[in-house]
C-alpha positions as CSV (number, residue, x, y, z in Angstrom):
1,M,139.4,82.9,141.2
2,K,140.1,86.6,140.4
3,W,138.3,88.3,137.5
4,I,139.5,91.6,136.2
5,T,138.0,94.2,133.8
6,R,137.8,97.9,133.0
7,E,136.8,100.5,135.6
8,R,133.5,102.5,135.6
9,P,131.1,99.6,134.8
10,K,127.6,100.0,133.4
11,I,125.9,96.9,132.0
12,D,128.1,93.9,131.0
13,R,130.7,94.6,133.8
14,I,128.0,94.4,136.4
15,A,125.8,91.6,134.8
16,C,128.8,89.3,134.1
17,P,130.0,89.3,137.8
18,W,126.5,88.4,138.9
19,L,126.4,85.6,136.3
20,I,129.9,84.3,137.2
21,K,129.2,84.3,140.9
22,N,125.9,82.5,140.6
23,F,126.6,80.0,137.8
24,V,130.4,79.8,137.2
25,D,132.6,80.6,140.2
26,K,130.8,81.2,143.5
27,D,134.0,82.3,145.2
28,A,134.9,84.8,142.4
29,E,136.6,88.1,143.3
30,F,136.2,91.0,141.0
31,I,138.7,93.8,140.3
32,Y,138.2,97.0,138.3
33,V,141.3,98.8,136.9
34,P,142.0,101.4,134.2
35,K,141.5,100.0,130.6
36,D,145.2,100.1,129.7
37,K,146.2,98.1,132.8
38,V,143.7,95.2,132.5
39,F,146.1,92.7,130.8
40,S,149.2,93.6,132.8
41,Q,147.3,93.4,136.1
42,A,145.6,90.2,135.0
43,K,149.0,88.6,134.5
44,E,150.4,90.0,137.7
45,L,147.4,88.9,139.8
46,D,146.7,85.7,137.9
47,A,143.2,87.0,137.1
48,I,140.9,86.3,134.2
49,P,140.3,89.4,132.0
50,Y,136.7,89.9,130.7
51,D,134.6,92.4,128.8
52,I,137.6,93.9,127.0
53,P,138.7,93.5,123.4
54,G,141.4,90.8,123.2
55,A,140.1,88.8,126.1
56,E,138.5,85.4,125.6
57,Y,135.5,86.5,127.7
58,S,134.3,89.4,125.5
59,H,131.8,90.4,122.8
60,E,131.4,87.9,119.9
61,G,129.6,89.3,116.9
62,D,126.2,90.6,118.0
63,L,126.5,88.9,121.3
64,C,127.8,90.6,124.5
65,T,130.1,89.1,127.1
66,F,127.1,88.0,129.2
67,D,126.0,85.9,126.2
68,Y,129.6,84.5,125.7
69,I,129.7,83.3,129.3
70,I,126.4,81.5,128.9
71,K,127.7,79.8,125.7
72,K,131.1,79.0,127.2
73,H,129.7,77.4,130.3
74,N,126.7,75.8,128.6
75,I,124.2,77.5,130.9
76,T,120.7,76.4,130.0
77,D,118.6,78.0,132.7
78,Q,115.5,79.4,130.9
79,A,115.4,82.5,133.1
80,I,119.0,83.2,132.3
81,L,118.4,82.9,128.6
82,Q,115.5,85.4,129.0
83,L,117.7,87.7,131.0
84,A,120.4,87.5,128.3
85,V,118.2,89.2,125.8
86,I,117.6,92.1,128.1
87,V,121.2,92.5,129.0
88,R,122.2,92.2,125.3
89,G,119.7,94.9,124.3
90,A,120.8,97.2,127.1
91,D,124.6,96.7,126.5
92,T,124.5,97.0,122.7
93,D,121.8,99.8,122.6
94,S,119.5,97.4,120.7
95,F,116.5,98.3,122.8
96,E,114.1,96.7,120.3
97,L,115.3,93.3,121.5
98,A,113.3,93.5,124.7
99,P,111.0,96.1,126.3
100,Q,113.0,96.0,129.5
101,A,116.4,96.7,127.9
102,A,116.0,100.5,127.8
103,G,115.0,100.5,131.5
104,L,118.0,98.4,132.5
105,W,120.3,100.8,130.6
106,A,118.8,103.8,132.3
107,I,119.1,102.3,135.8
108,S,122.7,101.2,135.1
109,A,123.7,104.5,133.7
110,G,122.2,106.2,136.8
111,L,124.2,104.0,139.1
112,S,127.4,104.8,137.2
113,Y,126.7,108.5,137.4
114,N,125.9,108.6,141.1
115,I,128.3,106.0,142.6
116,K,131.9,106.6,141.9
117,N,133.3,103.6,143.7
118,D,133.1,100.6,141.3
119,L,132.9,97.9,144.0
120,E,130.1,99.8,145.8
121,Q,128.3,100.1,142.5
122,L,128.8,96.3,141.9
123,A,127.2,95.5,145.3
124,I,124.1,97.4,144.4
125,G,124.1,96.1,140.9
126,L,124.2,92.5,142.1
127,K,120.9,93.1,144.0
128,I,119.3,94.5,140.8
129,Y,120.2,91.4,138.9
130,D,119.0,89.2,141.7
131,A,115.6,90.9,141.3
132,L,115.7,90.6,137.5
133,Y,116.5,86.9,137.7
134,C,113.6,86.3,140.1
135,W,111.3,88.1,137.7
136,A,112.6,86.1,134.7
137,K,112.2,82.8,136.7
138,Y,108.6,83.7,137.6
139,V,107.9,84.5,133.9
140,S,109.6,81.4,132.5
141,E,107.6,79.1,134.7
142,R,104.3,80.5,133.3
143,E,104.3,79.6,129.6
144,T,101.2,81.5,128.8
145,H,102.6,84.8,130.1
146,M,102.8,87.2,127.1
147,V,106.2,88.6,128.1
148,A,107.6,85.1,128.2
149,K,106.3,84.3,124.8
150,N,107.7,87.5,123.3
151,L,111.1,87.0,124.9
152,K,111.3,83.4,123.8
153,S,110.4,84.4,120.3
154,V,113.2,87.0,120.3
155,M,115.7,84.4,121.7
156,N,114.8,81.9,118.9
157,A,115.4,84.5,116.2
158,P,118.6,83.9,114.2
159,Y,118.7,87.6,113.5
160,T,118.1,90.9,115.2
161,L,115.2,93.2,114.5
162,K,117.8,95.7,113.2
163,D,118.9,93.1,110.6
164,L,115.3,92.6,109.4
165,I,114.6,96.3,109.3
166,I,117.8,96.9,107.2
167,Y,116.8,94.1,104.9
168,F,113.3,95.5,104.2
169,L,114.7,99.0,103.8
170,K,116.9,97.6,101.0
171,L,114.0,95.6,99.5
172,G,111.8,98.7,99.6
173,T,114.6,100.6,97.9
174,L,115.7,98.1,95.3
175,G,112.9,95.6,95.0
176,F,111.3,96.0,91.5
177,G,108.7,93.8,89.9
178,G,105.5,94.3,91.9
179,P,103.9,92.0,94.5
180,V,104.6,88.7,92.8
181,A,108.3,89.5,92.5
182,L,108.5,91.0,96.0
183,V,107.0,87.9,97.7
184,G,109.4,85.8,95.7
185,Y,112.4,87.9,96.8
186,M,111.3,87.5,100.4
187,H,111.2,83.7,100.0
188,R,114.6,83.6,98.2
189,D,116.4,85.9,100.7
190,L,114.8,85.1,104.1
191,V,113.9,81.5,103.7
192,D,116.4,80.0,101.2
193,D,119.5,82.2,101.6
194,K,119.5,83.7,105.1
195,K,117.3,81.0,106.7
196,W,115.9,83.6,109.1
197,I,112.3,82.5,108.4
198,T,111.2,78.9,108.2
199,E,109.2,77.6,105.2
200,E,106.3,77.0,107.5
201,D,106.2,80.6,108.8
202,Y,106.5,82.0,105.3
203,R,103.6,79.9,104.0
204,E,101.4,80.9,107.0
205,G,102.2,84.5,106.2
206,L,101.5,84.1,102.5
207,A,98.2,82.4,103.3
208,L,97.1,85.1,105.8
209,S,98.2,87.8,103.4
210,Q,95.9,86.4,100.8
211,L,93.0,85.9,103.2
212,A,93.1,89.4,104.5
213,P,92.4,92.5,102.4
214,G,95.1,94.9,101.3
215,P,98.4,94.7,99.3
216,L,100.0,91.3,99.4
217,A,103.7,92.2,99.6
218,A,103.1,94.8,102.4
219,Q,101.0,92.3,104.4
220,L,103.6,89.6,104.1
221,S,106.4,91.9,105.2
222,I,104.3,92.9,108.3
223,Y,103.7,89.2,109.1
224,L,107.4,88.3,108.7
225,G,108.2,91.1,111.1
226,Y,105.7,89.7,113.5
227,V,107.1,86.2,113.4
228,H,109.9,86.7,116.0
229,Y,109.4,90.4,117.1
230,R,105.7,90.6,117.4
231,I,104.0,94.1,117.3
232,P,107.3,96.2,117.3
233,G,108.7,94.0,114.5
234,A,105.5,94.1,112.4
235,T,105.3,97.9,112.8
236,L,108.9,98.8,112.1
237,V,109.3,96.3,109.3
238,G,106.1,97.5,107.6
239,L,107.4,101.1,107.8
240,A,110.8,100.2,106.6
241,F,109.4,98.4,103.6
242,V,107.0,101.2,102.5
243,L,109.0,104.3,103.4
244,P,111.7,104.3,100.6
245,S,109.2,103.9,97.7
246,F,106.8,106.5,99.4
247,L,109.6,109.1,99.4
248,M,110.4,108.2,95.8
249,V,106.9,108.8,94.6
250,L,106.8,112.1,96.5
251,L,109.8,113.3,94.6
252,I,108.4,112.1,91.3
253,G,105.1,113.7,92.1
254,Y,106.9,117.0,92.8
255,A,108.7,116.8,89.4
256,Y,105.5,115.8,87.7
257,V,103.6,118.8,88.9
258,A,106.6,121.2,88.5
259,F,107.3,120.2,84.9
260,G,103.8,119.5,83.7
261,G,103.7,115.7,83.3
262,L,106.3,113.1,82.6
263,P,106.2,112.2,78.8
264,W,109.5,110.4,79.2
265,M,108.0,108.0,81.7
266,Q,106.0,106.2,79.1
267,A,109.2,105.4,77.2
268,V,110.8,104.1,80.4
269,F,107.7,102.1,81.2
270,Y,107.8,100.6,77.7
271,G,111.0,98.8,78.5
272,V,110.6,98.4,82.3
273,G,107.1,97.1,82.1
274,A,108.2,94.3,79.8
275,A,111.2,93.4,82.0
276,V,108.9,93.3,85.0
277,I,106.8,90.6,83.4
278,G,109.9,88.5,83.0
279,I,110.9,89.1,86.6
280,I,107.5,88.3,88.1
281,A,107.2,85.2,85.8
282,M,110.4,83.8,87.2
283,S,109.4,84.7,90.8
284,S,106.1,82.9,90.2
285,Y,107.8,79.9,88.8
286,K,110.1,79.6,91.8
287,L,107.3,80.1,94.2
288,T,105.2,77.5,92.5
289,T,107.8,74.7,92.3
290,K,108.9,75.4,95.9
291,S,105.5,75.5,97.6
292,I,103.3,73.0,95.6
293,G,105.8,70.2,94.9
294,K,104.2,67.0,93.5
295,D,100.8,67.2,95.3
296,Y,98.2,66.6,92.5
297,L,95.4,68.2,94.6
298,L,97.4,71.3,95.2
299,W,98.3,71.5,91.5
300,T,94.6,71.2,90.6
301,I,93.7,74.1,92.9
302,F,96.7,76.1,91.4
303,I,95.5,75.5,87.9
304,V,91.9,76.4,88.6
305,L,92.8,79.7,90.3
306,G,95.3,80.5,87.5
307,I,92.7,80.1,84.8
308,T,89.9,81.9,86.6
309,T,92.2,84.8,87.5
310,F,93.3,85.1,83.9
311,I,89.7,84.9,82.5
312,T,88.1,87.3,85.1
313,E,91.2,89.5,85.4
314,S,90.6,89.6,89.2
315,E,91.5,87.5,92.2
316,I,88.4,85.8,93.6
317,I,88.7,85.6,97.4
318,W,86.0,83.0,97.7
319,L,87.8,80.6,95.3
320,I,91.0,81.1,97.3
321,L,89.1,80.2,100.5
322,A,87.5,77.3,98.7
323,G,91.0,75.9,97.9
324,G,91.7,75.9,101.6
325,F,88.5,74.1,102.5
326,V,89.0,71.5,99.8
327,V,92.4,70.5,101.1
328,W,91.2,70.7,104.7
329,F,88.3,68.3,104.0
330,A,90.4,66.0,101.9
331,K,93.4,65.7,104.2
332,A,92.2,66.5,107.8
333,P,88.3,66.3,107.9
334,P,87.0,68.8,110.4
335,T,85.5,68.1,113.8
336,F,83.9,71.5,113.8
337,T,85.6,72.9,116.9
338,N,86.1,76.6,117.6
339,S,86.8,78.2,114.3
340,S,87.7,81.7,115.6
341,V,91.2,81.2,114.1
342,L,89.8,81.8,110.6
343,F,89.4,85.3,109.5
344,S,86.2,86.1,107.8
345,P,86.3,88.9,105.2
346,V,82.6,89.4,105.5
347,L,83.2,91.3,108.7
348,L,84.9,94.0,106.6
349,Q,81.6,95.0,105.1
350,L,80.5,96.4,108.5
351,V,81.9,99.9,107.9
352,P,79.9,103.1,108.5
353,S,79.4,105.6,105.7
354,V,81.1,109.0,105.9
355,S,80.1,112.1,104.1
356,S,82.3,115.2,104.1
357,S,83.2,118.0,101.7
358,E,86.7,118.2,103.1
359,K,89.1,116.9,100.5
360,L,91.6,115.3,103.0
361,I,88.7,113.5,104.7
362,Q,87.4,112.3,101.3
363,I,90.9,111.1,100.4
364,G,91.3,109.4,103.8
365,W,87.9,107.6,103.6
366,F,88.3,106.6,99.9
367,F,91.8,105.1,100.4
368,T,90.7,103.4,103.6
369,K,88.1,101.6,101.6
370,A,90.7,100.7,99.0
371,G,92.9,99.2,101.7
372,A,90.1,97.4,103.5
373,F,88.1,96.0,100.6
374,V,90.6,95.0,97.9
375,F,92.1,91.5,98.2
376,G,95.2,90.0,96.8
377,S,98.1,91.8,95.2
378,G,98.7,95.5,95.1
379,L,97.8,95.3,91.4
380,A,94.2,94.4,92.3
381,I,93.8,97.9,93.7
382,V,94.3,99.6,90.4
383,P,90.7,99.0,89.0
384,F,89.2,100.2,92.4
385,L,91.4,103.4,92.3
386,Y,90.4,104.1,88.7
387,G,86.7,104.0,89.5
388,G,87.2,106.4,92.4
389,V,89.8,108.9,91.5
390,V,88.9,109.2,87.7
391,K,85.2,108.3,87.5
392,E,83.6,109.1,90.9
393,Y,85.7,112.1,92.3
394,Q,87.3,113.2,89.0
395,W,90.5,114.0,90.9
396,L,92.7,112.9,88.0
397,T,92.4,112.7,84.2
398,E,92.8,109.4,82.4
399,Q,96.4,110.3,81.4
400,Q,97.3,111.3,84.9
401,F,96.0,107.9,86.2
402,V,98.0,106.0,83.6
403,D,101.1,107.9,84.6
404,A,100.3,107.1,88.3
405,V,100.3,103.4,87.4
406,A,103.5,103.8,85.5
407,V,105.2,105.4,88.5
408,A,104.2,102.5,90.6
409,M,105.7,100.0,88.1
410,I,109.0,101.9,87.6
411,T,109.6,102.5,91.3
412,P,110.7,99.7,93.7
413,G,108.7,98.5,96.7
414,P,104.9,97.7,96.8
415,V,103.0,98.6,93.7
416,V,100.2,100.1,95.8
417,I,102.5,102.9,96.8
418,T,101.0,104.6,93.7
419,V,98.4,105.9,96.2
420,G,101.1,108.3,97.5
421,F,101.6,109.7,94.0
422,I,97.8,110.1,93.5
423,G,97.4,111.7,96.9
424,Y,100.2,114.2,96.0
425,L,98.5,115.2,92.7
426,V,95.2,115.7,94.5
427,A,96.3,117.5,97.7
428,G,100.1,117.8,97.9
429,V,102.2,116.3,100.6
430,P,99.3,116.1,103.1
431,G,97.2,114.3,100.5
432,A,100.1,111.8,99.9
433,C,100.5,111.1,103.6
434,V,96.8,110.6,104.2
435,A,96.4,108.4,101.1
436,A,99.3,106.2,102.1
437,L,98.4,105.9,105.8
438,A,94.7,105.2,105.0
439,T,95.7,102.5,102.5
440,F,98.2,100.7,104.6
441,L,96.6,100.9,108.0
442,P,93.8,98.4,107.3
443,C,96.2,95.9,105.9
444,Y,98.4,96.3,109.0
445,V,95.4,95.8,111.4
446,F,94.1,92.8,109.4
447,T,97.5,91.2,109.5
448,V,98.5,91.8,113.1
449,I,95.2,90.9,114.8
450,P,94.9,87.4,113.2
451,A,98.6,86.7,113.4
452,P,98.7,85.2,116.9
453,Y,96.0,82.7,116.0
454,F,98.0,81.6,113.0
455,K,101.1,81.2,115.1
456,K,99.1,79.4,117.8
457,Y,97.1,77.0,115.7
458,G,99.1,76.9,112.5
459,K,100.6,73.4,113.3
460,H,97.2,71.8,113.8
461,P,96.6,69.3,111.0
462,A,93.3,70.9,110.0
463,I,94.8,74.4,109.9
464,K,97.9,73.2,108.2
465,A,95.8,71.6,105.5
466,F,93.7,74.7,105.1
467,V,96.8,76.9,104.8
468,D,98.3,74.5,102.2
469,G,95.1,74.8,100.1
470,V,95.0,78.6,100.4
471,T,98.7,78.9,99.6
472,A,98.2,76.8,96.4
473,A,95.2,78.9,95.5
474,A,97.1,82.1,96.2
475,I,100.1,81.1,94.1
476,G,97.7,80.1,91.3
477,A,96.1,83.5,91.4
478,I,99.5,85.1,91.3
479,A,100.4,83.1,88.2
480,G,97.1,84.2,86.6
481,A,97.9,87.8,87.4
482,V,101.3,87.4,85.6
483,L,99.3,86.3,82.4
484,V,96.9,89.2,82.8
485,L,99.8,91.7,83.1
486,G,101.6,90.1,80.3
487,K,98.6,90.4,78.0
488,R,98.4,94.2,78.7
489,T,102.1,94.9,78.7
490,L,103.6,92.7,76.0
491,I,102.1,94.6,73.1
492,D,104.6,94.0,70.3
493,I,107.7,92.0,69.4
494,P,110.3,94.2,71.3
495,T,108.4,93.9,74.6
496,V,108.0,90.1,74.2
497,L,111.7,89.8,73.5
498,I,112.6,92.0,76.5
499,A,110.4,89.8,78.8
500,L,111.7,86.5,77.5
501,S,115.3,87.8,77.7
502,T,114.8,88.9,81.3
503,A,113.4,85.5,82.3
504,A,116.2,83.7,80.6
505,I,118.9,85.9,82.2
506,L,117.4,85.4,85.7
507,F,117.1,81.7,85.1
508,K,120.7,81.5,84.0
509,F,122.3,84.0,86.4
510,K,120.5,83.4,89.7
511,K,122.6,85.8,91.7
512,L,122.0,88.8,89.3
513,Q,120.3,91.7,91.1
514,E,117.0,92.8,89.5
515,P,117.8,96.6,89.7
516,F,120.5,96.1,87.0
517,I,117.9,94.5,84.7
518,I,115.4,97.4,85.4
519,L,118.0,100.0,84.5
520,A,119.0,98.2,81.3
521,A,115.3,97.8,80.3
522,A,114.6,101.5,81.0
523,A,117.5,102.4,78.7
524,I,116.3,100.0,76.0
525,G,112.8,101.4,76.3
526,I,113.9,105.0,75.8
527,A,116.1,104.0,72.8
528,L,113.3,102.0,71.1
529,K,110.8,104.9,71.6
530,L,113.3,107.3,70.0
531,L,113.9,105.0,67.1
532,M,110.2,104.4,66.6
């Protein structure tokens, strides 16, 4: 059969002939003609047009023509499926899909530039794809090979890394409500609505985020980026989530310094803070009902952690771990095999002391400790920051620190981004960058390093039971944190009414976007302060 397409091929118009000849039509003959003559020549020569808009064999959504041929002819060869990811990445400039995609694009472009005869280029290109197929075959037959694992993970993803990055850029830009709300949004959007992440992967990520030190929401975003796209996914998703709010606090910091404080911010925070309580209360409710179900043991752990968190006003990591062990021993008694999969926070205490008079080094070291030793939500870092920046180093006054916390609450994204505001007040833009990097780097490391073990052993009954217990404990701690925040924020009748109204509106109108509520609460807060 004759197959016809546009002249001057690069990726798809070389890869597709190779695929057709090897898996669809071994006697295929390929013809290249100018773009405007493809369909007329196809009719005249009784040829099948491909890789051109309007043809059956062409791009389909995010998939390239190579993918369509695989789907059309039900090709299940694992090496071909691995090769498809590389071809798609090269053909659509989505180089994040596979590390080989950029190289394939460069080689193909070089062939196109140097060889003007299309059929001569095709002959050389077929040999390149023969070699790629042999490599993919070799990799697919060795399940433990890391490249194979990464490629299979990418192939199983129902979304592209670009899709996930865009989602977390939006969440970092519009996600109000602090860590409890943010982890709730991730569950609602990625698990329930888009179905990009499974419930099991989400729960593993939430459990690991509670076990490791650092801000909860940022860690969970990094883990979810790792699920299908490994280190590149974890890195790019983490940056996408943090960057919008970091830029916002830099701008607010500039205005704060330029205009001598932000007295209006307290008025805004009066309304926004109350609305935030309603938002995180609803997020906590949804997370609780979804993750715990009707399991009485998990409910007991949830209640214990909720009460202790409320009484102590801190998240006790050892109780969270204990919740995991209780469920583990109750549902899948251990045989005491290799326990390297579990991450021990005790190791975090092995950090050398540093002494330096340089302010940036002091900032870097202090905020590294903040990121490495503070467990739970980003809110848990606030007491630690207060002790350092106000009491120990005296970098900020009491009022400046209160304003810094207010900035964190009225800006979207992770609450811990307040470190950027603090760093800016102390040492300008360099201070903000050092403070943010030092805070988030430990949580990135402590999420990515244990992640493969969670992925590898997460389905083992003992590990699953442990994760279930830790998840219940973590959600209980989050619920307790909601009560602690409510106690401090809901100080009078108007704030109580704002919080209750917010929760009721979100319960009634499930599709309503939180930024609209935040804007309305800010306006109400300013109006009430003016009236009072």
